[in-house]
TIPA-606173 format. One record per residue (C-alpha): x, y, z. Coordinates in steps of 0.25 Angstrom, whole numbers, padded with zeros to 4 digits, always signed. Example, Ala and Ser with C-alpha at 12.3 -4.5 7.8 and 13.67 -1.06 7.14 Angstrom:
<atoms>
+0049-0018+0031
+0055-0004+0029
</atoms>
This chain:
<atoms>
-0255-0115+0180
-0243-0109+0173
-0238-0116+0160
-0225-0122+0160
-0218-0118+0147
-0205-0125+0146
-0192-0118+0145
-0184-0121+0132
-0175-0133+0136
-0172-0146+0130
-0166-0158+0137
-0157-0169+0131
-0153-0180+0141
-0140-0188+0141
-0136-0200+0149
-0128-0213+0148
-0138-0218+0137
-0135-0207+0127
-0121-0203+0129
-0117-0200+0143
-0106-0209+0149
-0114-0209+0162
-0126-0202+0168
-0119-0194+0179
-0113-0182+0173
-0104-0174+0183
-0102-0161+0175
-0105-0155+0161
-0098-0145+0153
-0101-0139+0139
-0088-0134+0133
-0085-0122+0124
-0088-0130+0111
-0101-0136+0116
-0097-0150+0120
-0103-0155+0133
-0093-0162+0143
-0099-0171+0153
-0091-0176+0165
-0095-0189+0172
-0088-0198+0181
-0087-0208+0169
-0079-0198+0160
-0080-0185+0152
-0090-0184+0141
-0091-0174+0129
-0105-0172+0122
-0105-0165+0108
-0120-0164+0107
-0121-0178+0101
-0111-0187+0107
-0103-0190+0120
-0088-0192+0120
-0082-0198+0133
-0068-0195+0139
-0064-0205+0150
-0051-0208+0158
-0041-0217+0151
-0029-0221+0159
-0022-0224+0146
-0024-0210+0141
-0017-0199+0149
-0025-0189+0141
-0038-0194+0146
-0047-0188+0157
-0041-0191+0171
-0054-0197+0177
-0068-0201+0172
-0075-0194+0184
-0077-0180+0179
-0081-0169+0189
-0081-0156+0181
-0078-0150+0168
-0074-0136+0164
-0069-0129+0151
-0059-0118+0151
-0057-0106+0141
-0048-0114+0133
-0058-0125+0131
-0051-0135+0140
-0060-0144+0148
-0057-0146+0163
-0062-0159+0168
-0062-0162+0183
-0062-0176+0188
-0066-0181+0202
-0053-0187+0206
-0043-0186+0194
-0041-0171+0193
-0043-0162+0181
-0043-0164+0166
-0041-0154+0155
-0047-0158+0142
-0041-0154+0129
-0052-0154+0119
-0043-0154+0107
-0034-0166+0111
-0046-0172+0119
-0036-0175+0130
-0036-0172+0145
-0025-0166+0153
-0026-0171+0168
-0023-0163+0180
-0022-0170+0194
-0018-0166+0208
-0003-0168+0210
+0000-0168+0225
+0014-0164+0222
+0010-0152+0213
+0003-0141+0220
+0000-0135+0206
-0008-0147+0202
-0023-0149+0203
-0028-0148+0218
-0036-0160+0218
-0040-0171+0208
-0054-0171+0213
-0063-0161+0205
-0077-0159+0211
-0088-0166+0204
-0099-0159+0196
-0093-0145+0199
-0089-0132+0193
-0075-0133+0198
-0067-0128+0186
-0068-0114+0181
-0059-0104+0174
-0056-0089+0177
-0053-0077+0168
-0038-0079+0169
-0039-0093+0163
-0036-0101+0175
-0045-0113+0177
-0050-0116+0192
-0052-0130+0196
-0058-0133+0210
-0055-0147+0215
-0058-0154+0228
-0045-0149+0234
-0043-0135+0229
-0045-0125+0218
-0035-0125+0206
-0032-0114+0196
-0026-0119+0183
-0018-0111+0174
-0021-0116+0159
-0007-0112+0154
+0000-0123+0161
-0012-0130+0169
-0005-0126+0182
-0014-0128+0194
-0014-0119+0206
-0022-0124+0218
-0030-0116+0228
-0034-0124+0241
-0044-0119+0251
-0059-0118+0251
-0061-0118+0236
-0070-0131+0234
-0082-0129+0226
-0087-0126+0212
-0081-0114+0204
-0086-0102+0196
-0077-0091+0191
-0083-0077+0192
-0076-0069+0181
-0081-0056+0186
-0074-0058+0200
-0063-0067+0195
-0067-0076+0206
-0071-0091+0208
-0084-0094+0215
-0083-0107+0222
-0095-0115+0226
-0092-0124+0237
-0096-0125+0252
-0100-0111+0249
-0098-0100+0239
-0084-0095+0238
-0077-0085+0229
-0062-0086+0226
-0056-0073+0220
-0046-0077+0210
-0038-0064+0211
-0037-0063+0227
-0039-0078+0229
-0049-0075+0240
-0060-0085+0243
-0073-0079+0248
-0085-0086+0253
-0101-0084+0252
-0111-0091+0260
-0119-0100+0252
-0118-0114+0258
-0112-0126+0250
-0114-0123+0235
-0117-0135+0225
-0116-0126+0212
-0112-0112+0207
-0114-0104+0194
-0111-0089+0192
-0122-0084+0183
-0121-0073+0172
-0127-0063+0182
-0115-0065+0192
-0124-0073+0202
-0119-0086+0208
-0128-0097+0208
-0126-0107+0220
-0132-0121+0222
-0132-0126+0236
-0138-0138+0242
-0150-0130+0248
-0153-0121+0236
-0147-0111+0226
-0141-0097+0229
-0138-0086+0220
-0126-0077+0224
-0127-0063+0219
-0113-0057+0219
-0118-0043+0218
-0126-0044+0231
-0117-0054+0237
-0130-0062+0241
-0134-0077+0240
-0148-0078+0235
-0156-0090+0236
-0162-0095+0222
-0177-0093+0225
-0174-0079+0230
-0166-0076+0218
-0177-0081+0208
-0187-0072+0215
-0178-0060+0215
-0175-0062+0200
-0190-0064+0197
-0190-0078+0192
-0204-0085+0190
-0208-0099+0185
-0205-0111+0194
-0198-0103+0204
-0206-0110+0216
-0203-0124+0210
-0188-0124+0214
-0183-0131+0227
-0174-0120+0231
-0168-0128+0243
-0163-0140+0235
-0149-0142+0231
-0144-0134+0219
-0133-0141+0212
-0131-0134+0198
-0133-0120+0191
-0131-0116+0177
-0133-0103+0169
-0136-0105+0155
-0133-0096+0143
-0145-0087+0145
-0142-0084+0160
-0153-0094+0165
-0149-0102+0177
-0151-0117+0178
-0151-0126+0190
-0157-0139+0195
-0164-0143+0207
-0166-0158+0209
-0170-0163+0195
-0175-0150+0190
-0168-0140+0181
-0171-0126+0184
-0170-0114+0174
-0170-0100+0179
-0173-0092+0166
-0167-0078+0170
-0173-0071+0158
-0187-0076+0161
-0185-0076+0176
-0191-0090+0175
-0188-0103+0183
-0190-0115+0175
-0189-0129+0180
-0186-0141+0171
-0189-0154+0177
-0190-0168+0173
-0202-0172+0165
-0204-0187+0163
-0210-0187+0149
-0201-0176+0144
-0186-0178+0140
-0185-0163+0139
-0183-0162+0154
-0173-0165+0164
-0171-0180+0167
-0176-0179+0181
-0163-0182+0188
-0156-0173+0198
-0148-0162+0190
-0133-0162+0193
-0128-0151+0184
-0132-0140+0174
-0121-0136+0163
-0121-0128+0150
-0115-0117+0142
-0120-0106+0133
-0126-0115+0122
-0140-0116+0128
-0138-0130+0133
-0137-0135+0147
-0133-0148+0152
-0139-0155+0165
-0133-0167+0172
-0141-0176+0181
-0138-0185+0192
-0135-0198+0185
-0145-0195+0174
-0136-0189+0163
-0137-0175+0157
-0146-0167+0150
-0143-0156+0139
-0153-0145+0140
-0155-0135+0129
-0160-0122+0135
-0158-0114+0122
-0170-0119+0115
-0179-0111+0105
-0190-0103+0112
-0200-0114+0109
-0208-0114+0122
-0214-0127+0126
-0227-0129+0133
-0228-0144+0138
-0233-0152+0150
-0223-0153+0161
-0226-0165+0171
-0230-0159+0185
-0231-0145+0180
-0246-0141+0179
-0242-0128+0172
-0238-0136+0159
-0246-0142+0148
-0256-0153+0151
-0249-0162+0140
-0238-0161+0130
-0244-0165+0117
-0250-0153+0111
-0260-0155+0100
-0266-0140+0099
-0262-0126+0103
-0269-0113+0102
-0267-0099+0108
-0278-0089+0110
-0279-0074+0109
-0277-0073+0124
-0264-0081+0123
-0269-0093+0129
-0262-0106+0124
-0271-0118+0122
-0264-0131+0121
-0271-0144+0117
-0264-0157+0120
-0265-0171+0114
-0270-0177+0127
-0269-0167+0138
-0280-0157+0135
-0279-0142+0134
-0269-0132+0140
-0271-0117+0141
-0259-0108+0143
-0260-0093+0146
-0248-0088+0138
-0248-0075+0146
-0248-0082+0160
-0244-0096+0157
-0256-0101+0164
-0260-0115+0160
-0273-0123+0160
-0276-0137+0156
-0289-0142+0151
-0291-0157+0150
-0303-0166+0146
-0311-0172+0157
-0321-0183+0153
-0329-0179+0165
-0330-0165+0162
-0338-0161+0149
-0333-0147+0150
-0318-0151+0149
-0310-0151+0136
-0315-0160+0126
-0302-0169+0125
-0288-0169+0130
-0283-0170+0115
-0284-0156+0110
-0282-0155+0095
-0287-0140+0092
-0289-0127+0100
-0295-0114+0096
-0300-0102+0104
-0310-0094+0095
-0314-0079+0095
-0323-0081+0106
-0312-0087+0115
-0319-0101+0114
-0308-0112+0115
-0310-0123+0105
-0304-0137+0108
-0303-0148+0098
-0300-0163+0102
-0295-0174+0094
-0308-0183+0094
-0317-0178+0105
-0322-0165+0099
-0321-0151+0102
-0324-0141+0114
-0323-0127+0117
-0322-0118+0129
-0326-0104+0132
-0320-0095+0144
-0306-0101+0140
-0298-0092+0148
-0305-0097+0161
-0294-0100+0171
-0302-0113+0175
-0305-0125+0167
-0312-0122+0154
-0326-0128+0150
-0327-0134+0137
-0339-0137+0128
-0337-0150+0120
-0342-0154+0106
-0341-0168+0100
-0343-0165+0085
-0340-0179+0079
-0334-0191+0085
-0319-0192+0085
-0318-0178+0079
-0304-0173+0078
-0303-0158+0080
-0291-0152+0073
-0293-0137+0073
-0302-0125+0075
-0303-0114+0065
-0311-0101+0068
-0317-0094+0056
-0320-0079+0055
-0334-0081+0060
-0330-0088+0073
-0333-0102+0069
-0324-0113+0073
-0320-0123+0062
-0316-0136+0068
-0306-0145+0059
-0309-0160+0061
-0306-0173+0053
-0320-0171+0047
-0318-0157+0042
-0324-0144+0049
-0333-0142+0061
-0338-0128+0063
-0343-0122+0075
-0351-0109+0072
-0353-0105+0087
-0365-0113+0089
-0363-0127+0083
-0353-0136+0076
-0355-0140+0062
-0347-0149+0052
-0343-0142+0040
-0349-0148+0027
-0363-0148+0031
-0368-0135+0026
-0371-0130+0012
-0359-0126+0004
-0350-0133+0014
-0342-0145+0009
-0344-0158+0015
-0331-0164+0010
-0324-0155+0021
-0329-0165+0031
-0319-0175+0025
-0307-0166+0028
-0298-0169+0040
-0295-0155+0043
-0283-0154+0052
-0280-0139+0051
-0286-0126+0046
-0282-0112+0041
-0294-0102+0039
-0291-0091+0029
-0302-0081+0030
-0313-0079+0025
-0317-0093+0022
-0305-0103+0018
-0301-0114+0027
-0287-0121+0024
-0288-0136+0029
-0277-0145+0032
-0283-0159+0032
-0278-0173+0035
-0285-0180+0023
-0286-0170+0012
-0274-0161+0011
-0276-0146+0012
-0290-0140+0009
-0296-0126+0007
-0310-0124+0012
-0317-0111+0007
-0329-0109+0015
-0339-0102+0006
-0352-0107+0012
-0351-0100+0026
-0355-0086+0025
-0347-0082+0037
-0335-0085+0029
-0338-0083+0015
-0343-0070+0009
-0350-0077-0002
-0355-0090+0002
-0354-0102-0007
-0349-0116-0007
-0337-0120+0001
-0324-0124-0007
-0315-0135-0002
-0301-0137-0009
-0294-0150-0006
-0279-0151-0008
-0276-0165-0005
-0266-0169-0016
-0255-0160-0013
-0241-0158-0019
-0229-0150-0015
-0221-0141-0024
-0213-0153-0029
-0226-0161-0033
-0225-0170-0021
-0237-0175-0014
-0241-0168-0001
-0248-0177+0009
-0263-0172+0012
-0262-0173+0027
-0261-0160+0034
-0260-0157+0049
-0260-0141+0049
-0262-0129+0041
-0257-0114+0043
-0258-0101+0036
-0246-0092+0038
-0247-0077+0039
-0244-0076+0024
-0256-0084+0021
-0249-0096+0017
-0255-0110+0020
-0246-0120+0027
-0249-0135+0029
-0244-0145+0039
-0243-0159+0032
-0243-0172+0039
-0232-0177+0030
-0227-0167+0021
-0222-0155+0030
-0226-0141+0029
-0234-0137+0016
-0236-0123+0011
-0248-0120+0003
-0248-0110-0008
-0261-0106-0016
-0259-0105-0031
-0268-0102-0042
-0269-0117-0045
-0272-0121-0030
-0262-0124-0019
-0247-0126-0019
-0241-0134-0008
-0226-0133-0004
-0221-0143+0005
-0210-0141+0016
-0207-0155+0022
-0195-0161+0030
-0186-0161+0017
-0188-0146+0016
-0183-0144+0031
-0196-0146+0039
-0194-0153+0052
-0205-0164+0048
-0215-0167+0038
-0227-0168+0047
-0232-0154+0051
-0241-0153+0063
-0242-0138+0067
-0241-0126+0058
-0240-0111+0060
-0232-0099+0056
-0225-0087+0063
-0225-0072+0061
-0213-0073+0052
-0220-0082+0042
-0212-0095+0046
-0220-0108+0047
-0219-0116+0060
-0224-0130+0060
-0223-0142+0069
-0220-0156+0065
-0216-0170+0071
-0202-0166+0071
-0201-0152+0076
-0205-0138+0073
-0203-0131+0059
-0202-0117+0055
-0203-0114+0040
-0199-0101+0033
-0208-0100+0021
-0199-0089+0015
-0186-0097+0015
-0193-0111+0016
-0183-0115+0027
-0186-0123+0040
-0181-0121+0054
-0185-0133+0062
-0186-0134+0078
-0186-0146+0087
-0187-0151+0101
-0172-0147+0103
-0176-0132+0100
-0187-0132+0111
-0199-0139+0105
-0208-0147+0113
-0203-0159+0105
-0202-0162+0090
-0216-0167+0088
-0228-0158+0087
-0243-0161+0086
-0253-0159+0075
-0258-0145+0073
-0253-0140+0086
-0248-0126+0082
-0252-0112+0084
-0248-0098+0081
-0252-0087+0091
-0255-0073+0087
-0242-0068+0094
-0234-0077+0085
-0231-0088+0095
-0232-0102+0089
-0236-0115+0096
-0234-0130+0092
-0238-0142+0100
-0231-0155+0101
-0230-0168+0108
-0222-0162+0120
-0228-0148+0122
-0231-0135+0115
-0221-0126+0108
-0224-0111+0109
-0214-0101+0103
-0213-0088+0095
-0206-0090+0082
-0197-0078+0083
-0191-0083+0096
-0186-0096+0089
-0172-0092+0086
-0161-0101+0081
-0149-0103+0089
-0137-0095+0082
-0126-0102+0090
-0117-0110+0081
-0112-0123+0085
-0097-0127+0085
-0094-0139+0076
-0084-0149+0079
-0078-0161+0071
-0080-0171+0082
-0075-0185+0077
-0066-0191+0067
-0069-0205+0062
-0059-0212+0053
-0063-0226+0048
-0074-0227+0058
-0064-0224+0070
-0066-0212+0079
-0052-0204+0078
-0047-0200+0092
-0036-0191+0095
-0023-0198+0093
-0029-0209+0085
-0019-0214+0074
-0023-0217+0059
-0012-0224+0051
-0001-0220+0061
-0006-0205+0062
-0014-0198+0073
-0027-0193+0067
-0031-0183+0077
-0021-0175+0086
-0033-0168+0093
-0048-0169+0093
-0055-0169+0079
-0063-0157+0083
-0049-0149+0085
-0042-0156+0073
-0040-0147+0060
-0036-0158+0051
-0035-0173+0050
-0027-0182+0040
-0033-0195+0035
-0026-0206+0027
-0032-0212+0015
-0033-0225+0024
-0044-0217+0032
-0055-0217+0021
-0067-0215+0030
-0068-0204+0041
-0079-0197+0048
-0081-0184+0055
-0091-0181+0066
-0094-0167+0070
-0103-0160+0081
-0108-0146+0083
-0109-0141+0097
-0123-0136+0097
-0128-0140+0111
-0142-0135+0109
-0147-0146+0098
-0135-0153+0093
-0144-0163+0085
-0150-0152+0077
-0136-0147+0072
-0133-0148+0057
-0120-0150+0052
-0113-0147+0038
-0100-0153+0034
-0091-0153+0022
-0078-0159+0018
-0071-0149+0010
-0064-0156-0002
-0075-0167-0002
-0089-0161+0001
-0094-0151-0008
-0105-0145+0001
-0108-0145+0016
-0116-0157+0020
-0126-0155+0031
-0129-0166+0041
-0137-0167+0054
-0132-0168+0069
-0135-0183+0068
-0125-0185+0058
-0114-0175+0061
-0103-0184+0055
-0097-0186+0041
-0090-0198+0035
-0080-0197+0023
-0074-0209+0015
-0063-0210+0005
-0060-0196+0003
-0049-0192-0007
-0036-0188-0001
-0035-0173+0001
-0038-0162+0011
-0052-0159+0016
-0058-0150+0026
-0071-0155+0034
-0080-0144+0038
-0092-0146+0047
-0102-0135+0052
-0115-0136+0060
-0128-0128+0063
-0133-0127+0077
-0147-0133+0080
-0154-0121+0074
-0147-0123+0061
-0137-0111+0062
-0124-0115+0056
-0110-0113+0061
-0103-0110+0048
-0089-0112+0054
-0087-0127+0052
-0077-0137+0059
-0067-0141+0050
-0057-0153+0048
-0046-0154+0038
-0045-0168+0032
-0033-0173+0025
-0034-0186+0018
-0021-0192+0014
-0020-0200+0001
-0014-0214+0000
+0001-0214-0003
-0002-0216-0018
-0010-0203-0018
+0000-0194-0011
+0006-0183-0017
+0020-0190-0018
+0013-0202-0024
+0006-0193-0034
+0020-0186-0037
+0025-0200-0039
+0014-0204-0048
+0016-0191-0056
+0031-0195-0057
+0028-0209-0061
+0018-0204-0071
+0028-0194-0077
+0038-0205-0078
+0027-0213-0085
+0024-0202-0094
+0039-0201-0097
+0040-0216-0099
+0028-0216-0108
+0033-0204-0116
+0046-0211-0117
+0039-0224-0121
+0031-0217-0131
+0044-0211-0137
+0051-0224-0137
+0039-0231-0143
+0038-0221-0154
+0053-0222-0156
+0051-0238-0156
+0039-0236-0166
+0047-0227-0174
+0059-0237-0174
+0050-0248-0177
+0044-0241-0189
+0058-0238-0194
+0062-0252-0191
+0050-0257-0198
+0053-0248-0210
+0068-0253-0209
+0063-0267-0208
+0054-0265-0220
+0065-0259-0228
+0074-0270-0224
+0064-0281-0227
+0062-0274-0240
+0077-0274-0243
+0077-0288-0238
+0066-0293-0247
+0073-0286-0259
+0086-0293-0255
+0078-0306-0254
+0072-0304-0267
+0085-0300-0273
+0092-0312-0268
+0080-0321-0272
+0080-0316-0286
+0095-0317-0287
+0095-0331-0281
+0086-0335-0292
+0095-0328-0302
+0107-0336-0295
+0100-0349-0295
+0098-0350-0310
+0112-0349-0314
+0117-0357-0302
+0107-0368-0307
+0114-0367-0321
+0128-0368-0314
+0124-0380-0306
+0120-0388-0318
+0133-0388-0325
+0141-0388-0312
+0134-0402-0309
+0138-0407-0323
+0152-0402-0320
+0152-0409-0307
+0147-0422-0314
+0158-0421-0325
+0169-0418-0315
+0165-0427-0303
+0177-0436-0306
+0187-0425-0308
+0193-0423-0294
+0200-0410-0298
+0187-0403-0299
+0177-0411-0290
+0179-0404-0277
+0178-0390-0284
+0166-0394-0292
+0160-0400-0279
+0162-0387-0272
+0156-0379-0283
+0144-0388-0283
+0142-0387-0268
+0143-0372-0268
+0134-0371-0281
+0124-0379-0273
+0126-0370-0261
+0124-0358-0269
+0112-0364-0275
+0107-0366-0261
+0110-0352-0257
+0101-0347-0268
+0090-0356-0264
+0092-0351-0250
+0090-0337-0254
+0077-0341-0262
+0073-0350-0250
+0075-0337-0241
+0065-0330-0250
+0055-0341-0248
+0057-0340-0233
+0054-0326-0233
+0042-0329-0241
+0038-0340-0231
+0038-0350-0243
+0049-0360-0238
+0045-0374-0236
+0052-0386-0230
+0055-0397-0240
+0059-0408-0232
+0064-0421-0238
+0070-0434-0233
+0085-0434-0234
+0098-0438-0227
+0103-0427-0218
+0117-0432-0214
+0121-0432-0228
+0114-0419-0231
+0121-0411-0219
+0134-0417-0223
+0133-0412-0237
+0130-0398-0232
+0142-0399-0222
+0151-0404-0234
+0148-0391-0241
+0155-0383-0231
+0168-0392-0231
+0176-0383-0240
+0174-0370-0232
+0177-0378-0220
+0190-0382-0226
+0193-0368-0231
+0192-0363-0216
+0197-0375-0209
+0184-0377-0202
+0181-0391-0198
+0167-0395-0203
+0162-0407-0196
+0150-0415-0199
+0144-0426-0190
+0132-0434-0190
+0127-0444-0179
+0121-0453-0190
+0126-0456-0204
+0112-0453-0211
+0099-0448-0208
+0087-0446-0217
+0076-0436-0213
+0067-0426-0219
+0073-0412-0221
+0073-0400-0231
+0087-0401-0237
+0086-0387-0242
+0083-0380-0229
+0092-0389-0221
+0103-0386-0231
+0102-0371-0229
+0101-0373-0213
+0114-0381-0213
+0121-0373-0223
+0118-0360-0216
+0123-0366-0202
+0136-0371-0208
+0138-0358-0215
+0136-0350-0202
+0145-0360-0195
+0156-0358-0205
+0154-0343-0205
+0156-0342-0190
+0167-0353-0188
+0181-0349-0189
+0191-0355-0197
+0196-0369-0192
+0183-0370-0184
+0174-0381-0184
+0160-0384-0188
+0152-0396-0185
+0139-0402-0191
+0132-0413-0184
+0119-0421-0185
+0113-0428-0173
+0100-0435-0170
+0093-0428-0158
+0079-0427-0152
+0071-0418-0142
+0067-0422-0128
+0053-0419-0130
+0052-0426-0144
+0057-0441-0147
+0059-0437-0162
+0073-0436-0166
+0079-0425-0175
+0093-0422-0182
+0101-0411-0176
+0111-0404-0185
+0122-0396-0177
+0131-0387-0183
+0142-0382-0174
+0154-0373-0175
+0165-0366-0167
+0162-0352-0172
+0158-0340-0164
+0144-0345-0161
+0132-0338-0157
+0130-0332-0143
+0118-0336-0134
+0111-0322-0136
+0113-0323-0151
+0107-0337-0152
+0093-0332-0152
+0095-0324-0165
+0101-0336-0173
+0088-0336-0181
+0087-0321-0183
+0089-0317-0198
+0103-0311-0201
+0107-0312-0187
+0122-0312-0185
+0130-0312-0172
+0140-0301-0172
+0153-0307-0167
+0166-0300-0169
+0173-0313-0170
+0164-0320-0180
+0170-0327-0192
+0159-0324-0201
+0163-0325-0216
+0158-0315-0226
+0148-0320-0236
+0135-0316-0243
+0125-0323-0234
</atoms>
């Protein structure tokens, strides 16, 4: 049997459950930017590697696509997409504006499209070297001038699919037979082929034709049609050349970026590897998602990215990555006896004769001759004691005598001689202990086999088995070690990776075959491990390895990859876990390559670690691994440098130097703008302004209002190989200080409440191998401030502030002036007050001086009055003298009283008196002056007498001053009236005497009346009749 080593392909399936609008896809095209366009009869879809966007007919939008039934898709040199429909003509899609220009047949215009019906699922649009686009319809061939989109029709026998031949400037037409249309001479030539379903022109200038009864290759140089089988034999193809149904219908051909030919027969995908001259068939495997779906394949499409797309009849599409790393995969293929017996690989070994031995989890042992690819399976047979001991193979080793040792999980061990026999091997079984787990075989320099188990070592010396720890100078405590993996360092040191006691060093001194000076064995146990940061390391280890430099490496069950360094004080452990870049923290398999890199398998991919740079490069199923999950201690390095790692879905074999990173750089697009949780489409208005005039991917700058505080940007990198492994870095210039890295699952950023200003958003991406495209996609972002933060508002604020400063300055100056004036006024007032007090003291003193002689005058004057009271000649004059003397005495008292008022020493001295007479006497004292000036002085009282309490002295001064003012401001021949009346207030029942003095003088205006009690206030009136005087 020949082993079926699978070619490097990876399938991802899409249907209406994960993005497709429907499961029947008519046509697929991958454009220049890497976007995948899918035509269905329910609309057009675009796939960016993560999401699908759908375009459908909208009767209210003249720029929408003309029909939902898409028959074909083509892209011209200007990146315009040409979309044919089954009944509504042709559409040209402008990517920048995301709008469709429709072209239909016009019966009245011979320069219009020849027919509205474009053939389904056919390559009927192409472009020549002169830039003309050729479109084949159901009723004629059209040539389109892209300068004015003018159509020129060619009617005749032109129906069929189109391929432009640049070398001949001709169109090859695949219809009822193969035809050639010379564009220069317009000559149509015919070639006998029969009806053709599909056509391609390959890089070797051969034309591949699919017919209803097989495939033909037209060799233009020989002018010969060659059947497919004949072609394969002539070209020396091997592999599954005899497994093809050559007479079945062939409906699709595709040439990939490496020149390999792909086609389908029924539900199988066929690859003709031209470099290896190998025929590979990929068929549906029920338990393997990494295979075709099993439905009839309707189309194969692709571009130069190393990805092809397959459409199925009513089963969606598959994306097939054919550009995987060179991780060869050995696995079980149902129905293929040359494949492995099972997919879960538990152990692997390559002997010196280049035979690959593969132990499975439950399907026995496989042997593959790496030189001939011959495969043999060995299964346990409970009825045959010479069959292999178990189907669960945990350990394999071929010793120096070419004896094959097999260890099982819990049913013991066996060995076989004559292992290169082409027939079934005969095994000899040994059951050393019940349920004994065999983990590993180690051969020492003496040829003895050390068997690692959960109970320490068992040793086979060529004659018998013994358990270590039972002889003199051996250590019984070794039997307590659950030894998972061993590294032997000559002459006598065993490094042990254990499940229950960390890492151990067993130095065998008791064995004279290993030690030159026999002695007691030494066991060093390191089960309390700490890393370089003093963090505890779990003491459960799965595997151990020594690299070419002699460094010991451990695979931890919980703490990743561990490097062991020997120091004078013991061992130092350096941990490299997931936080340091490892794919996972559980390390299952471990080995190294010739360049010194450490390779290790985990439950989440395969890791490569460079000890010099301490950098990781991780690989996953999307890179070509059998899966992301690997099995315990299933790793091996062959002497030729090839590495092997077993997993849950097969065995990976590869040469590390062949694992080369993809250097193609992905193009990055900003794919979506979201404002306030609303997806922004072309033409959408925000606050009365259109936000996007064209697609966000083609927009250089956007302007946002302060009323749009939240916006998001989504982006995509066109890495069609493994888009989920793409990494992104973004930075908003003017806001972010550094680049921020995110994964493909995120690929969006959200900003809130940015300050007004100008920003530039940058985003760049790596490809799936971590190679960065340093040319980012950019978008200018202007955030407008609110009106109160605009430049003109700021200018206004500055102006207002300047005015306020000026006003404040003026206020300060005025205030200083006022303070100065107030100080001066205060000084002046103090001065005036001082002068006033001096005057007051002067008048008070002089008043006292006047009062004494006046008192002396009044005494004799009263005697004279008494003596002459009967002498009528002097009675009147003497009476006048008396009144004025009394008046002068009162004036002196008033000056003295004023001094008391200033000193707040005035008291009211009320006494009971008759007020009518009292007021009358005061009025009579002014009768003489009234006569002199012919003033009528009238006194009237509503009652004859009235006794009440009042201060005669105070009332005398008040009435006298009022009458004096009345005489001062009353002109000669005027009138002054004094009256007494009884009155009361509405709110009080108590009555009071009202004294009224009226004159017909100049009076006091209303605005001056509020000042009548101000000291020394006088009304300036040009017509006043003020008399001169001293007071």
